[in-house]
C-alpha positions in Angstrom: -8.5 1.2 7.4 -11.9 -0.3 7.1 -13.3 -0.6 3.6 -16.8 -1.0 5.1 -17.9 2.6 5.1 -19.9 3.4 2.0 -20.9 6.8 0.5 -24.4 7.7 1.6 -24.4 11.0 -0.3 -22.4 11.9 -3.5 -20.3 14.3 -1.4 -19.1 11.3 0.7 -17.2 9.8 -2.2 -14.6 12.5 -2.4 -13.9 12.3 1.4 -13.7 8.5 1.4 -11.4 8.6 -1.7 -9.0 11.1 -0.1 -9.0 9.3 3.3 -8.1 6.0 1.6 -5.6 7.6 -0.7 -3.8 9.3 2.2 -3.8 6.0 4.1 -2.1 4.3 1.1 -5.1 1.9 0.8 -5.6 1.0 -2.9 -7.9 -1.8 -2.0 -10.1 0.6 -0.1 -10.2 3.0 -3.0 -11.1 0.1 -5.4 -13.9 -0.9 -3.0 -15.6 2.5 -3.6 -16.4 1.6 -7.2 -18.8 -0.9 -8.8 -17.3 -4.0 -10.4 -17.6 -2.6 -14.0 -17.0 1.1 -13.2 -15.2 3.2 -15.8 -13.0 6.1 -14.5 -11.8 8.6 -17.0 -9.0 10.3 -15.1 -6.6 11.8 -16.0 -8.3 13.1 -19.2 -7.6 10.9 -22.2 -7.1 7.7 -20.2 -9.5 5.1 -18.8 -9.5 2.5 -16.0 -12.2 -0.1 -16.6 -13.5 -2.4 -13.9 -12.5 -2.4 -10.3 -8.9 -3.5 -10.7 -5.7 -2.2 -9.3 -2.3 -3.8 -9.6 -1.9 -3.7 -5.8 -5.3 -5.3 -5.0 
């Protein structure tokens, strides 16, 4: 899967995330986020920066 497609509208992010997750593409998911992004999901946990053990 190409990681080149970027979200143009906020609604695009969900679609791109789901497409890449369904494709088993953790690098593609990570590419959707800024280098220092903070994701608080599930509630009570945080992932900081664009890192994934599979990337």
